[in-house]
N, C-alpha and C positions, 0 to 999 in steps of 0.2 A: 482724297483724304481731307478730313476736317482740320481746320487751322486752330491752334491753341496759342493765344497771345500770352506769353510769359511776362509777368510784371517786371519792370525794370528795377534795378537795385544797385548797391554800391560794390558788389563783388565783380571782379573783372576776370574773364576767361580769355586770355590772349589767343589770337588766331594768326597763323604765320603770314598769310598773304592777303589779309583783310585790309583794304584801303581805309585811310583815316576818315574819309567823308561819307562812308556807307552808314545810313541811319539804322538799318535793321536787316536781319538775315532770316532764312529758314533753315531748318535742319532735316537731314535725311534720317531714315531708320537707323543708320550706322553712326549718326551724329556728325556726318560731314556737313560743313558749313557751305550753303549755297548763296551766291549773289548773282541774280539774273540767270539762273540755271547753271552757273559755273561753280565748281568746287574750289574753294580758296583755302581750305584747311579743315581741321576737325577739332572737336573738344571732347572732354570726358566729364560727365556729371551724372550721379545716380538718379536724380529726379528728372532731369531732361531725358535720360534713357528710358525711364518708366513711361514718360509721355510718348516717346517714339514707339516703344513696344506696344502701347495701347492703340496703335494705328492712327495717331494724331501727328500733325505736322507742327512742331514748335516754331513760333515766330518770336524772335529775341531781339531786343534793342542792342545797338552797337554804337561804339564811340572810340575813336582813335585806335582802331585796330584790335579791339577787344569786345567781347559780348558783355553786356551789363545785366547781371542777375541778382536776386536777393541773396542774403546769406544762406548757407547750407541749412536745410530744414524749412525754409520759407518760400521755396519755389512753387510747391504744390500744396493745396489745402489738405488738412487732415479730417475734414468733414464734408458732407454732401450739401449741395444747394437745396433750397426749398422745392417741394414737389409742385406747388402752385406756380403759375407764371411769375417771373421775377425779372428785374432789370439790374444790371451791374453798374454801380456808380463809377464814374471815371476816377482815376487817381488824382489826388489834389493835395490838400493840406493833411497833415498827420495829427489826429486828435487823440489825446490820452483818454481812456475810458475810466469812468468812476465805477469800479466793479462792486456790486452788491452781493455777488455769489462767487465762490472760487471756481475757476475754470478747470475742468477735468481733462486738460490737454497738456501734452508735453511742451517743452520749450527748448529751442526756438521752434515756432511753427507758424504756418499761415492758416487762418481760420476764416471761413465765410460767415460774415455777421449780417443779420437782418436788422434793418432800422425801421422803427415805427414810433407811435405816440402813445403815451399813457393818458389817463383821464384828465390830467392837468395840462396836456399839450406839450409835455417835455419829450425830447427824443430819447427813446430807450433802445437798448441793444439786446438782441436775442441770438443765442447759439443753439442750434438744433431744437428750436421751438421753446426754449426756456429763457426768460428774462435774466440777464446776467449783470446789467448795469445801465448807465446812461451817459450821454455826452454833456459837456458843459454848455451853458447858454450861448457862448460864442459860436460853437459848432452848430447848435440848433438853429441859430439865426441864419447861418450861411446855407444850411441844407434844407430847412423847412419848406421853402417854395417847391423845390424838386420833389421832396417826399410827399407833399400834398398832391401834386400833379400825378405822381405814380399811383398814389392811393385812389384817386378818382378814376383811374384807368383799370383798377383792380390788380395792380402789379405790386409785388413785394420788392422793396429797395434792399439791395445786397451790396456790401462793401467788403473789401479785403481787410482783414485784421491781422496783426502780427504780435505774437506773444514773445516776451522776454522774461528772464528771471532776475530778480534783484532782492538781496537779503532773504532768500528762501521763499519769496512770494512771486506769483505770476502777475505780470503787468500786460495790459492789452492796449495797443495803439491801432486806431482805425484810420485807414487812408481813403479819403473820400472827397469828391468835389461835386459841384452842382451840374445839372444837365440844363442846357439852354432851353428856354420855353419853346423855341421854334424847331428844336431838334427831337427827332423821334428816337426813343431809347431802344436799344437792342434787347429783345425779349429772350430770356433764358439763354444767354449767349455762350455759356461754357458747358461742356459735357461733364457729367457727374463723376469726375475722376478723383479718387482719394489717394493721398500719398501712402505708399505701401513699403517704401524702402527705408532702411535704417540709416540715419544720418548722424555722423559723429563730427560736431563742429571742431575746427582746428583750434588748438590751444597753444600758448607760448609759455614755456617754462622760464624760470629765472635764469638758469644756466644758458639757455638758448639766447636770452637777451644779452648776457655777458659776452657770449661768443660774437654776437652781432656788433656789440660795441668795440670789441677787440679788433674785428675786421675793419670797422670804420676807422679805428686808430691807425691801422696799417695803411689804409688808403690815404689818410691825411699825411702820414709820414712820407709817402711816395710823392705827393703833390707839393708839399712844403717842408723839405727835409730840415732846414735850419730851425724854423719855428716849432716843428713837431718834436725835435730833439730836446728842446728845453722843457716841454711839458710831458714827454713820454713817460719819464719815471714816475711823475706824480699821478698821471692817468692810470698807468698799470698798477701802481700801488693801491689806488682807489678801487679798481676792479677786483683785485685779489682780496682786499679788505672786505668788500661787500660780500664776496663769495664766502669768505671765512665766517663772517657774522651769520649769514644765512645758514651755513652748515651747522653752526653751534645752536641756532634756534631750532632747526629741524631735529638735531640730536636731543636737545632738551625736551 
């Protein structure tokens, strides 16, 4: 089965018997977690399951007993890589894109972005063959030597981009690093798999936050009874006052 390296991220998927010093794992079609051929637990994730069901073996970074994956919606790309030979830039710095065209993709999402040059030598970004924006000069300076070498070899440079939504607008961040001059790039290293599952990112409501703060107050009371007793009435009053104000705002 072909390996698919899942990009590392900030979301943690705990695994029951995964040791702290294991740097990466592979997953079975049933999403069992394998370390040196031994099952140490299992996970559940819609995008990882799509990978496994496509006949691929997910390779996932691990740290302190948990798998490290991007936020829900950003594990798999929502578009296909180029048809022509291409090389995937390694993960590195995260560069905000200066978008000149609106992206017709949902958020959050992972997008495969092609990098090239315009007539002025500036680094431009393309999604599905259309120029959508450019990178700032700092990013261009860091990536230009790599992009020129790939261009000379007839390869399209591709990086993983991540979309987010802010103030009703879509923002794109490109995660890319240079390839050393003496390192041979992997050509067309990923299968053309496109995310097909619906992903609903987790949200936290105001009242869930109030509940969490109340639980923290109880824990503080158990650990330091005398100190907590003095502040308990004030903290509880603040919580209920905040809840009452929010209820009035929602009603209005």
